C-alpha positions as CSV (number, residue, x, y, z in Angstrom):
1,M,97.4,123.7,42.9
2,K,94.4,125.4,41.3
3,L,93.0,128.5,43.0
4,D,89.5,127.1,43.6
5,R,91.0,124.0,45.2
6,L,93.3,126.0,47.3
7,T,90.6,128.3,48.8
8,H,88.3,125.3,49.2
9,L,90.9,123.5,51.3
10,L,92.0,126.5,53.3
11,T,88.5,127.5,54.3
12,R,87.4,124.0,55.4
13,I,90.2,122.9,57.7
14,P,89.3,124.0,61.3
15,G,92.0,126.1,63.0
16,L,94.0,126.7,59.8
17,S,94.6,130.3,58.7
18,W,93.4,131.4,55.3
19,L,95.0,132.9,52.3
20,W,92.5,134.5,49.9
21,L,94.1,135.1,46.4
22,S,92.2,137.6,44.2
23,T,91.8,136.5,40.6
24,N,91.8,140.1,39.4
25,S,93.1,143.4,40.6
26,K,89.8,144.2,42.4
27,H,89.4,142.6,45.8
28,D,86.6,142.4,48.4
29,E,87.0,145.6,50.5
30,T,86.2,143.6,53.6
31,G,89.3,141.4,53.0
32,L,87.3,138.3,53.9
33,S,86.8,135.1,52.0
34,P,83.2,134.6,51.0
35,R,83.4,131.2,52.7
36,Q,84.5,132.6,56.0
37,D,82.0,132.2,58.9
38,P,80.0,135.5,59.0
39,S,79.8,135.3,62.7
40,L,83.5,135.9,62.9
41,Q,83.5,139.0,60.7
42,T,82.2,141.4,63.4
43,A,84.9,140.3,65.8
44,T,87.7,140.8,63.2
45,P,89.5,144.2,63.3
46,A,89.5,146.3,60.2
47,P,91.7,144.9,57.4
48,I,95.2,146.2,57.1
49,S,96.2,147.1,53.5
50,L,99.9,146.9,52.5
51,T,101.4,148.0,49.2
52,V,105.0,146.9,48.6
53,L,106.8,149.6,46.6
54,Q,109.7,148.8,44.3
55,D,111.9,151.8,44.9
56,G,113.1,153.7,47.9
57,G,114.3,150.9,50.1
58,N,117.8,149.7,51.0
59,W,120.1,146.9,50.0
60,T,121.2,144.3,52.5
61,R,124.1,141.9,52.5
62,G,122.2,138.7,52.9
63,L,123.9,137.7,56.1
64,L,121.2,138.6,58.7
65,H,120.1,135.2,60.0
66,G,122.9,133.0,61.4
67,I,123.8,130.9,64.4
68,M,126.0,131.2,67.4
69,F,127.7,128.2,69.0
70,E,129.6,127.9,72.3
71,S,130.4,124.2,72.6
72,L,129.0,124.0,76.1
73,S,128.0,120.7,77.7
74,S,127.7,119.1,81.1
75,Q,125.3,118.6,83.9
76,Y,125.6,122.4,84.5
77,Q,125.1,123.9,81.1
78,H,123.6,123.9,77.6
79,E,124.5,123.8,73.9
80,P,126.5,120.6,73.7
81,G,129.4,120.1,71.4
82,D,130.6,117.1,73.3
83,G,127.6,114.7,73.5
84,G,125.7,116.9,71.0
85,I,126.5,118.2,67.6
86,H,130.0,116.7,67.7
87,G,129.6,113.1,66.6
88,Q,131.6,111.3,69.3
89,L,129.2,109.6,71.7
90,L,131.3,108.4,74.6
91,R,131.5,110.6,77.7
92,N,134.7,111.3,79.6
93,N,136.7,109.5,76.9
94,G,139.9,111.4,77.5
95,F,139.6,112.1,81.3
96,Q,139.8,115.8,80.6
97,G,138.9,118.5,83.1
98,W,139.7,118.9,86.7
99,D,137.8,116.0,88.3
100,A,137.0,113.5,85.6
101,G,137.1,110.3,87.8
102,L,135.2,107.4,86.4
103,T,132.2,109.3,85.1
104,A,130.2,107.2,82.6
105,Y,132.3,104.1,83.1
106,K,131.4,100.9,84.9
107,P,133.1,97.5,85.3
108,L,131.8,94.3,83.5
109,G,132.6,91.2,85.4
110,D,135.4,90.6,87.9
111,V,137.5,93.7,87.2
112,V,138.4,97.0,89.0
113,L,138.5,100.3,87.1
114,A,140.5,103.3,88.0
115,Q,141.6,106.6,86.4
116,D,145.3,106.1,85.9
117,I,147.6,109.2,85.8
118,N,150.8,107.1,85.8
119,N,150.3,105.8,82.3
120,P,149.3,108.7,80.1
121,L,148.5,108.2,76.5
122,S,150.3,111.4,75.5
123,E,151.5,114.7,76.9
124,S,148.0,116.0,76.3
125,I,145.9,113.0,77.3
126,T,147.4,112.5,80.8
127,S,145.0,109.9,82.1
128,T,143.9,106.5,80.9
129,L,141.5,103.9,82.1
130,S,143.1,101.1,84.2
131,V,141.3,97.8,84.1
132,T,142.6,95.3,86.7
133,I,141.4,91.7,86.1
134,A,141.0,89.6,89.1
135,P,143.4,86.5,89.5
136,R,142.1,83.2,88.3
137,P,139.5,81.9,90.9
138,Q,139.7,78.5,92.4
139,T,136.5,77.5,90.9
140,H,136.4,76.4,87.3
141,T,135.9,79.0,84.5
142,T,135.7,78.4,80.8
143,S,137.6,80.2,78.1
144,T,134.4,81.8,76.9
145,D,134.1,84.1,80.0
146,F,134.4,87.8,79.1
147,V,135.1,90.7,81.3
148,G,135.7,94.4,80.6
149,F,134.1,97.8,81.0
150,A,131.3,99.9,79.6
151,N,130.8,103.6,78.8
152,S,127.2,104.9,79.0
153,G,127.8,108.1,77.0
154,Y,125.7,111.2,77.8
155,N,122.8,109.5,79.7
156,G,122.8,106.7,77.2
157,I,124.0,106.1,73.7
158,P,121.6,106.6,70.7
159,V,121.2,103.5,68.7
160,S,120.1,103.6,65.1
161,N,120.2,101.3,62.1
162,V,123.5,102.7,60.9
163,E,127.2,101.9,60.7
164,Y,129.3,102.9,63.7
165,Y,133.0,103.6,63.9
166,T,134.8,102.8,67.1
167,S,138.4,103.1,68.2
168,F,140.7,103.0,71.3
169,W,144.3,102.9,72.4
170,M,145.4,99.9,74.5
171,M,148.5,99.0,76.4
172,G,149.1,95.8,78.3
173,D,150.1,92.1,78.0
174,Y,147.0,90.8,76.2
175,T,146.8,89.0,72.9
176,G,143.5,87.7,71.7
177,D,140.0,88.8,70.9
178,I,138.3,92.0,72.0
179,L,134.6,92.2,71.6
180,V,133.1,95.7,71.1
181,R,129.4,96.1,71.2
182,L,126.3,98.3,71.7
183,V,124.0,96.9,74.4
184,G,120.9,97.9,76.2
185,S,122.0,98.6,79.7
186,R,118.9,97.1,81.3
187,S,117.6,94.6,78.8
188,G,121.0,93.2,77.6
189,N,119.8,93.5,74.0
190,V,122.8,93.5,71.7
191,Y,122.3,95.9,68.8
192,G,125.7,95.7,67.2
193,A,129.1,94.1,67.8
194,T,132.5,93.5,66.2
195,N,135.5,91.4,67.1
196,L,139.0,92.7,67.0
197,S,142.1,90.5,67.2
198,V,144.7,92.5,69.2
199,R,148.3,92.0,70.3
200,G,149.3,94.3,73.1
201,D,152.3,94.9,75.4
202,W,153.6,97.3,78.0
203,A,156.0,99.0,75.7
204,Q,153.5,101.4,74.2
205,F,149.9,102.2,73.5
206,R,148.6,100.7,70.3
207,F,145.7,102.0,68.3
208,F,142.8,99.8,67.3
209,E,139.7,100.7,65.2
210,A,136.7,99.0,63.6
211,R,133.3,99.5,62.0
212,F,130.2,97.6,62.7
213,N,126.5,97.8,61.9
214,A,123.7,98.2,64.5
215,S,120.5,96.4,63.8
216,V,117.4,97.8,65.4
217,R,113.7,96.8,65.0
218,P,111.4,99.4,63.4
219,E,109.5,99.9,66.7
220,M,112.9,100.9,68.3
221,Q,113.5,103.6,65.7
222,R,110.1,105.0,66.6
223,G,111.1,105.1,70.3
224,Y,108.9,102.3,71.6
225,F,111.2,99.7,73.1
226,D,112.5,98.7,76.6
227,D,115.9,100.4,76.5
228,N,114.6,103.8,75.3
229,G,118.0,105.2,74.8
230,D,119.5,103.6,77.9
231,N,122.3,101.9,76.0
232,E,126.0,101.5,76.5
233,W,129.3,100.8,74.6
234,Q,131.1,97.7,75.9
235,V,134.7,96.5,75.6
236,L,135.1,92.8,76.6
237,F,138.1,90.5,76.5
238,R,138.7,86.9,77.5
239,A,139.1,86.5,81.2
240,D,141.3,83.4,81.0
241,E,143.8,85.3,78.8
242,A,144.0,88.3,81.1
243,R,143.7,86.9,84.7
244,G,145.8,88.9,87.1
245,D,146.8,91.4,84.5
246,V,146.2,95.1,84.1
247,L,145.1,96.7,80.7
248,N,145.0,100.4,80.0
249,F,142.7,102.0,77.5
250,G,143.0,105.6,76.2
251,L,140.8,108.0,74.3
252,V,137.9,105.6,73.5
253,Q,135.6,106.7,70.7
254,L,132.3,105.9,69.1
255,F,130.9,107.7,66.1
256,P,127.6,107.2,64.2
257,P,127.7,108.5,60.6
258,T,129.0,112.1,60.5
259,Y,127.7,115.0,58.5
260,K,129.2,114.8,55.0
261,D,131.3,111.8,56.2
262,R,133.9,114.1,57.8
263,P,136.4,112.4,60.1
264,N,135.9,113.6,63.7
265,G,132.9,115.3,62.3
266,L,129.4,116.5,63.3
267,R,126.6,114.1,64.2
268,D,124.6,113.8,61.0
269,D,121.1,113.9,62.3
270,I,121.6,117.1,64.4
271,A,123.7,118.8,61.8
272,R,121.1,118.3,59.1
273,E,118.5,120.1,61.3
274,V,120.9,123.0,61.7
275,E,121.6,123.0,57.9
276,A,117.8,123.2,57.3
277,L,117.9,126.7,58.9
278,R,120.3,127.7,56.1
279,P,122.3,129.9,58.5
280,A,124.3,132.7,56.8
281,F,127.1,132.7,59.4
282,L,128.5,130.9,62.4
283,R,129.8,132.8,65.4
284,F,132.3,130.6,67.3
285,P,133.7,129.5,69.7
286,G,131.5,131.7,71.7
287,G,130.5,133.5,73.6
288,N,131.7,132.9,77.1
289,N,133.4,129.8,75.9
290,I,136.4,131.9,74.6
291,E,137.1,133.5,78.0
292,G,138.0,130.8,80.4
293,L,137.6,130.5,84.2
294,D,141.1,132.0,84.4
295,V,143.8,133.0,81.8
296,A,145.3,129.5,81.7
297,N,141.8,127.9,80.9
298,R,140.9,130.3,78.0
299,W,140.0,128.7,74.7
300,K,143.4,128.1,73.0
301,W,143.2,127.6,69.3
302,N,146.5,125.7,69.1
303,E,145.2,123.1,71.6
304,T,142.1,122.4,69.4
305,I,143.9,121.3,66.2
306,G,145.7,118.2,65.0
307,P,145.2,114.6,66.3
308,L,142.8,114.2,69.2
309,E,145.5,112.5,71.3
310,H,147.3,115.9,71.2
311,R,144.3,118.0,72.4
312,P,144.4,118.3,76.2
313,G,140.9,119.8,76.6
314,R,140.2,122.1,79.5
315,Q,137.9,122.9,82.3
316,G,135.1,125.0,80.8
317,D,133.6,128.2,82.1
318,W,130.7,126.5,83.9
319,H,132.9,123.8,85.6
320,Y,132.5,121.2,83.0
321,P,135.2,119.6,80.8
322,N,135.6,120.5,77.2
323,T,137.4,117.8,75.1
324,E,138.0,120.4,72.2
325,A,137.4,117.5,69.8
326,L,135.3,120.1,68.0
327,G,138.2,122.4,67.3
328,L,139.3,125.2,65.0
329,D,139.5,123.1,61.9
330,E,136.2,121.4,62.6
331,Y,134.5,124.8,63.0
332,M,135.9,126.1,59.7
333,Q,134.9,122.9,57.9
334,W,131.4,123.2,59.4
335,C,131.2,126.7,57.9
336,E,132.3,125.5,54.5
337,D,130.0,122.5,54.5
338,M,126.9,124.7,55.3
339,D,128.0,127.6,53.2
340,M,128.2,129.9,56.3
341,E,130.5,132.9,56.8
342,P,132.8,132.2,59.8
343,V,132.8,134.8,62.6
344,L,135.8,133.9,64.7
345,T,136.1,135.2,68.2
346,V,139.7,135.8,69.5
347,W,140.6,136.1,73.1
348,D,140.9,139.8,74.2
349,G,142.8,139.5,77.5
350,K,139.8,139.0,79.8
351,S,139.0,135.8,81.6
352,Y,136.6,135.3,84.5
353,G,139.7,135.0,86.8
354,G,141.7,137.9,85.5
355,I,142.2,140.7,83.0
356,M,145.4,141.6,81.2
357,R,146.8,145.1,81.3
358,A,147.7,146.6,77.9
359,G,151.4,146.2,78.7
360,E,150.9,142.4,79.2
361,M,149.2,141.8,75.9
362,Q,152.1,141.2,73.5
363,P,152.2,137.4,73.9
364,Y,148.5,137.2,73.2
365,L,148.7,139.5,70.2
366,D,151.4,137.2,68.8
367,D,149.1,134.3,69.5
368,I,146.3,135.9,67.5
369,L,148.7,136.4,64.5
370,D,149.8,132.8,64.8
371,E,146.2,131.7,64.6
372,L,145.5,133.9,61.6
373,E,148.6,132.6,59.9
374,Y,147.3,129.0,60.5
375,L,143.9,129.9,59.0
376,L,145.0,132.2,56.2
377,G,148.7,131.8,55.5
378,P,150.1,129.8,52.5
379,A,151.5,126.4,53.2
380,T,155.0,127.8,52.9
381,T,154.5,129.8,56.2
382,P,155.2,128.0,59.6
383,Y,151.6,127.9,60.7
384,G,150.2,127.5,57.2
385,S,152.5,124.5,56.9
386,L,151.1,123.1,60.2
387,R,147.6,123.5,58.8
388,A,148.6,121.6,55.7
389,H,150.2,118.9,57.8
390,N,146.8,118.6,59.6
391,G,145.1,117.9,56.3
392,R,144.1,121.3,54.9
393,A,146.5,122.6,52.2
394,A,144.5,125.6,51.0
395,P,143.9,128.6,53.3
396,Y,140.5,129.2,54.7
397,T,138.4,132.3,54.1
398,L,137.8,134.5,57.2
399,P,135.8,137.8,56.7
400,F,135.0,138.6,60.3
401,I,136.8,138.5,63.7
402,E,135.1,139.5,67.0
403,I,137.5,140.7,69.7
404,G,136.5,139.1,73.0
405,N,133.1,138.6,74.5
406,E,130.8,140.7,76.6
407,D,133.3,142.9,78.3
408,D,130.4,145.2,79.2
409,Y,128.7,142.5,81.3
410,S,131.6,140.9,83.1
411,G,134.0,143.4,84.5
412,G,136.1,144.3,81.4
413,C,134.5,147.6,80.5
414,D,137.1,149.9,82.0
415,T,140.0,148.4,80.1
416,Y,138.3,147.1,76.9
417,A,138.9,150.2,74.9
418,S,142.7,150.0,75.2
419,R,142.8,146.3,74.6
420,L,140.4,146.7,71.6
421,I,142.8,149.3,70.0
422,L,145.8,147.0,70.5
423,I,144.2,144.0,69.0
424,H,142.5,146.0,66.2
425,N,145.8,147.6,65.2
426,T,147.6,144.3,65.3
427,I,145.1,142.4,63.1
428,H,144.5,145.4,60.8
429,S,148.1,145.9,60.1
430,H,148.4,142.4,58.7
431,Y,144.9,141.7,57.5
432,P,143.3,145.1,56.5
433,N,140.4,143.4,54.7
434,I,139.0,141.5,57.7
435,T,136.0,143.3,59.3
436,L,136.6,143.5,63.1
437,I,133.8,143.5,65.6
438,A,133.8,145.0,69.1
439,N,132.1,142.8,71.6
440,N,129.7,145.4,73.0
441,I,127.9,148.5,72.1
442,D,128.3,150.5,75.4
443,P,130.0,153.9,74.7
444,A,131.6,153.7,78.2
445,C,133.5,150.6,77.1
446,L,134.6,151.7,73.7
447,P,137.3,154.1,72.3
448,S,136.4,157.7,71.6
449,P,136.4,158.6,68.8
450,P,135.2,155.3,67.4
451,I,137.6,153.1,65.3
452,P,136.6,153.5,61.7
453,G,135.1,150.4,60.1
454,V,134.5,148.5,63.4
455,M,131.2,146.7,63.9
456,Y,129.5,146.4,67.3
457,D,128.0,143.4,68.9
458,Y,124.9,143.6,71.1
459,H,123.4,140.8,73.2
460,Y,120.0,140.7,74.9
461,Y,117.5,138.2,76.3
462,R,114.1,139.5,77.2
463,N,110.6,138.4,78.1
464,P,108.2,138.4,75.2
465,D,106.6,141.8,75.7
466,D,110.0,143.5,76.1
467,L,111.6,141.8,73.1
468,A,108.6,142.8,70.9
469,A,108.9,146.3,72.2
470,M,112.4,146.4,70.8
471,F,110.9,146.2,67.3
472,G,111.9,149.8,66.5
473,L,115.3,149.7,68.3
474,W,117.3,150.3,65.2
475,D,115.0,152.6,63.3
476,N,116.8,155.8,64.4
477,W,120.3,154.4,64.5
478,D,122.8,157.0,63.1
479,R,123.5,155.7,59.6
480,H,126.5,158.0,59.2
481,T,128.5,157.6,62.5
482,G,126.9,154.7,64.4
483,G,128.6,151.9,62.5
484,E,127.2,148.5,61.6
485,V,125.9,146.1,64.2
486,I,125.8,142.3,64.9
487,V,123.2,141.1,67.3
488,G,125.3,138.1,68.4
489,E,122.8,136.7,70.8
490,Y,119.1,137.3,71.4
491,G,116.0,135.4,72.3
492,V,113.0,135.2,74.7
493,R,113.6,133.8,78.2
494,N,111.3,133.2,81.1
495,F,112.7,135.5,83.8
496,S,110.2,134.3,86.4
497,D,112.7,131.4,86.8
498,P,115.8,132.3,84.8
499,D,117.6,129.1,85.9
500,G,114.7,126.8,85.4
501,V,113.9,124.6,82.4
502,F,111.1,125.7,80.1
503,W,110.4,125.4,76.4
504,S,110.0,127.8,73.6
505,F,106.4,128.8,73.3
506,V,104.2,130.5,70.7
507,Q,103.9,133.9,72.3
508,G,107.7,134.0,72.7
509,S,108.3,132.9,69.2
510,C,105.9,135.6,67.9
511,A,107.8,138.2,69.9
512,E,111.0,136.9,68.3
513,A,109.4,137.2,64.9
514,V,108.4,140.8,65.7
515,H,111.9,141.6,66.7
516,M,113.3,139.8,63.6
517,I,111.0,141.9,61.4
518,G,112.5,145.0,63.0
519,L,116.0,143.6,62.3
520,E,115.2,143.0,58.7
521,R,113.7,146.5,58.2
522,N,117.1,147.8,59.4
523,S,119.4,145.3,57.8
524,D,121.4,148.0,56.3
525,V,122.6,148.6,59.8
526,V,122.1,145.2,61.5
527,R,124.3,143.1,59.4
528,M,124.0,139.8,61.3
529,A,121.9,138.4,64.1
530,A,121.7,135.0,65.8
531,Y,119.2,133.5,68.2
532,A,121.0,131.8,71.1
533,P,121.5,129.2,72.3
534,L,121.3,126.7,69.5
535,L,121.1,123.2,71.1
536,Q,120.3,121.5,74.4
537,H,120.6,117.9,75.6
538,F,117.5,117.2,77.7
539,G,119.5,115.4,80.4
540,F,122.0,118.3,80.8
541,T,120.0,121.5,80.8
542,Q,120.2,124.6,82.8
543,W,119.7,127.5,80.4
544,S,116.6,127.3,78.3
545,P,115.0,127.6,75.8
546,T,117.0,126.6,72.7
547,L,116.2,126.0,69.1
548,L,116.8,122.2,69.1
549,G,116.7,119.6,71.9
550,F,117.6,115.9,72.0
551,D,118.8,113.1,74.1
552,S,119.8,109.5,73.6
553,R,116.3,108.2,72.8
554,P,115.3,107.3,69.3
555,A,113.6,110.1,67.4
556,S,114.3,112.5,70.3
557,L,115.3,115.5,68.2
558,T,112.7,118.2,69.1
559,R,112.3,121.3,67.0
560,S,111.0,124.2,69.0
561,T,108.5,126.8,67.9
562,S,111.4,129.3,67.7
563,Y,113.3,126.9,65.5
564,F,110.4,126.9,63.0
565,V,110.2,130.7,63.0
566,Q,114.0,131.0,62.5
567,R,113.8,128.6,59.6
568,M,110.8,130.5,58.0
569,F,112.8,133.7,58.1
570,S,116.2,132.5,57.3
571,T,115.2,130.4,54.3
572,N,113.4,133.4,52.8
573,R,116.1,136.0,52.8
574,G,116.0,139.1,50.6
575,T,118.8,141.3,49.3
576,Y,116.6,144.4,49.2
577,V,114.2,145.8,51.8
578,H,111.2,147.5,50.2
579,P,109.2,150.4,51.7
580,V,105.6,149.5,52.4
581,Q,102.6,151.8,52.3
582,S,100.1,150.8,54.9
583,T,96.7,151.8,56.3
584,S,97.7,150.9,59.8
585,T,100.5,151.5,62.3
586,F,102.6,148.6,63.6
587,G,101.1,146.5,66.3
588,P,99.7,144.0,67.0
589,V,100.6,143.1,63.4
590,Y,104.1,143.7,62.2
591,W,105.5,143.3,58.7
592,V,108.6,143.6,56.4
593,A,108.9,143.2,52.7
594,T,112.1,142.1,50.9
595,S,113.1,140.7,47.6
596,N,115.9,138.9,45.8
597,A,116.5,138.0,42.2
598,T,113.9,135.3,42.3
599,S,111.1,136.3,44.7
600,Y,109.4,138.8,46.9
601,H,108.7,138.0,50.5
602,L,106.3,139.5,53.1
603,K,106.9,138.4,56.7
604,L,104.1,139.0,59.2
605,S,103.7,138.4,62.9
606,N,100.4,138.8,64.8
607,Y,101.5,139.6,68.4
608,G,98.0,139.4,69.8
609,D,95.0,137.1,70.2
610,Q,92.6,138.6,67.6
611,R,92.3,137.3,64.1
612,Q,93.7,139.9,61.6
613,T,93.2,140.4,57.9
614,V,96.1,141.7,55.8
615,I,95.6,142.7,52.1
616,V,98.9,142.9,50.2
617,R,99.7,144.3,46.8
618,F,103.0,143.1,45.4
619,P,104.8,144.5,42.3
620,V,104.5,141.0,40.8
621,A,101.9,138.2,40.6
622,G,102.2,134.5,40.0
623,R,103.4,131.4,41.7
624,G,104.2,131.4,45.4
625,T,103.9,129.9,48.8
626,L,102.4,130.8,52.2
627,E,104.0,129.3,55.3
628,M,102.3,129.9,58.7
629,L,102.9,128.9,62.3
630,A,100.2,129.4,64.9
631,G,99.0,128.0,68.1
632,P,97.6,128.9,71.5
633,R,99.7,131.6,73.2
634,D,101.4,129.3,75.7
635,A,101.7,126.2,73.5
636,S,105.1,124.6,73.4
637,N,106.9,121.8,71.6
638,T,108.2,119.8,74.4
639,P,110.6,116.8,74.4
640,Y,109.3,114.0,72.1
641,N,106.1,116.0,71.5
642,V,106.3,118.4,68.5
643,S,102.7,119.6,68.2
644,V,103.1,123.1,66.8
645,V,104.4,123.0,63.3
646,P,104.2,125.3,60.3
647,S,101.8,124.7,57.4
648,L,103.0,125.3,53.8
649,T,100.6,126.0,50.9
650,E,101.6,126.5,47.3
651,F,99.5,128.7,44.9
652,V,99.4,130.1,41.4
653,V,97.4,133.3,40.6
654,A,97.4,136.0,38.0
655,S,96.7,138.8,40.4
656,D,99.1,141.1,42.3
657,V,96.7,141.3,45.3
658,Y,96.8,138.7,48.1
659,T,94.8,138.6,51.3
660,V,96.2,136.7,54.3
661,F,94.1,135.8,57.3
662,L,96.2,135.7,60.5
663,E,95.0,133.8,63.5
664,G,95.9,135.2,66.9
665,W,99.6,134.5,67.8
666,E,100.7,133.6,64.3
667,V,103.7,134.1,62.1
668,A,103.4,134.0,58.3
669,V,105.8,134.3,55.3
670,L,104.2,135.0,52.0
671,V,106.5,134.4,49.0
672,V,105.7,135.4,45.4
673,R,108.2,134.3,42.8
674,V,109.5,136.5,40.0
675,E,108.5,134.5,36.8
C-alpha cells in the first residue's frame, strides 16, 4: 500500500487509530498527523519518543508465549477436553465417573433405558447402555417401525456440512438394519444418516462403525435456524425384529473432522483457533487435573493410553467425569502437530485427599520412570515397545517436566521440598538433559539451598489494576541465583464475583498486555508464560474468563479480547530484547522492543483513557505492519457477538521513524521487516 493512500485511509475512518510514517528522517515534533483534528491536539499528552537500540539487550529462547490445558469439563467447571477440543461429541459415552446414570441419553419409542453394570464392555468400561424393547403389542405394527435411543451430547451436537465418523459396540440377539442419524431434537429435521447391517448375539460385544455426510442449509451454518444447536445423535433399529429383547450398547462415539485427520483427534474448528495463536509450548495435563480428589483418582498416564475401551476414565477434581480419551499420546501428538514444546506435569505425591510421605514415594517414582520410558525409550524397552504397539514407533521429544502442581496453595508446602528432591534425583539420574520445574516459587516450600538448574512456576490471577502493577515484577530478579521462571498460569479475573460468569474485556486485556510486555522485557528470566484457562463451553461454565468460548450452535466459536492480544504477541515473537531510550517513564503507556532474523517488533499498551502519541526510531526501515486492538474500557466479546477485533495495516516506507497514535485502552504491535 502506498504511503499517501495509507495515511489517507487511517485519518478518515472514525475511531481507528493512526500510524503516521515519516518519509524522511525528520518528523513533526508534535508527533501528530497534519490531518488530525486540531481540536484533539490540546487534549493529547506530550508525545513519547522511543529509540530502539541494537546493542545491550538480552537473548531470549523464543518460548515465552504458550498455553496451559487441564482437560476440565462438566456442569461445574471450565476448559473442556471432553465436549470441547477433543473431537468426540457424545456425552457420557462410557458411563465413566462416580454417578454417570443416563445423563445425555433418552429413549426413542417403546423402549426402556438403563445403565447396566452386569454387562461391561471391558475391565475398564464397566457399564453399558441397556435398551429393553417392549414385547409386541396386540395392535398391528408394521415392519417399518423403528425404536432406539438418542444422545444429546454437551447441550446439543454441533451440525456442520461435513463428514462424520460414528461407532459403537453392540451385544444382543439382533440381526438387521440399524439407522444412525443426526436429528434436530425439537424440529425433527434430519441432517445426516447412515444404515448399518449388523448381526449380533449375546456371546460378545461386536464393533460397528460408519461414516456419513451431514447436509445443512447455508442459513443453518450462519446460525439462523430452528434447532440452533439443539441436535441429537440417534440409533434406531427395527421394532419387529427386536420385540421383547434387550440390546446393550457400549462406548458410543461421534466425531466431526479432526485436526490433521488424527484418529481420536482434536476437534478441527477449535484446534485451528488454538493453532492460530502459534503457541510455543503446551503445559499438560494441568494444573489441578494431575492431582486427583484422592490418590486413587490422580491422573494416571497408563490409563490414558491405548484403545479407548481400555481407558477407565476417572472422577475429576471438580466432581465431573473425565473419559481420558484425550490422553498422553494425544497430548504429545498435539504438541508435534502445532510445533509446541511439551511441558509434562508428573504427579508429585499430593492429591486433594492425601499427601504421601517421602518413605511412601517409591511406587510413584517407579511410575514416573515407566512413563518416561514410554515416551522416550526405544521400542526395544518394555514401555517403549508398548508405545510402538499403540502406534508410535519413534520416541517423543520431552524437554521439560513439571513436578506436581501448586503445592504452595493446597496444603503441600511443608513436605514439597523433600518430595521435590526425591523426584528430581530420580528423573535426573536417568534423564539429565530434561529441565525440571518446581511447581511454586515460595522459598518456604522449596529446598535450601536451591537445586541447581531447576526452574520455578508461579501462578497468579488478578484484577486489571493489580496485574498491570506487576509490570516490573521480574526487573530485579536475581539473574545469578534466582533461577529461571515459568509463569504457568496468569490472567485477569473479576474478583467482585469470582465464581460468576463474565467475559474478557478491553481494560483487562490491556492489563494483560502490560504484564506481557513486562514478561518480554525479562524473558531472559521468564522462559515461558501461559494465559489460563484456554477454553470454555458456554453451557458448562463456572470459571471465567477464557480465551475461546463455544457451544453446540453453528458459528458459536467466540474469540475474546484477550485471545486477540495473546495472538498479537505470540505471533510476533523475538529472539532478542532490545534496550529502548525513551523520553517518558512507563505508564500509562508501556512498551518492549524485540527482533528476530526477519523483523523488529514494538509492542505497546495504553493502559488509560487518553489518546497517546508514540514516536519510534528503529534501526531499520521498510516494509511492515501495524496491528491494533482498541475499544471502550468495559467492552467485551460475548457469546456469538465478537465486536472488538484487531485491525491490521500494511505499509512500506523509506524512513526509520514511525509515529503511532494510540487510542485510550489500546494494544498495538508495530512490525518492521529486515529487508
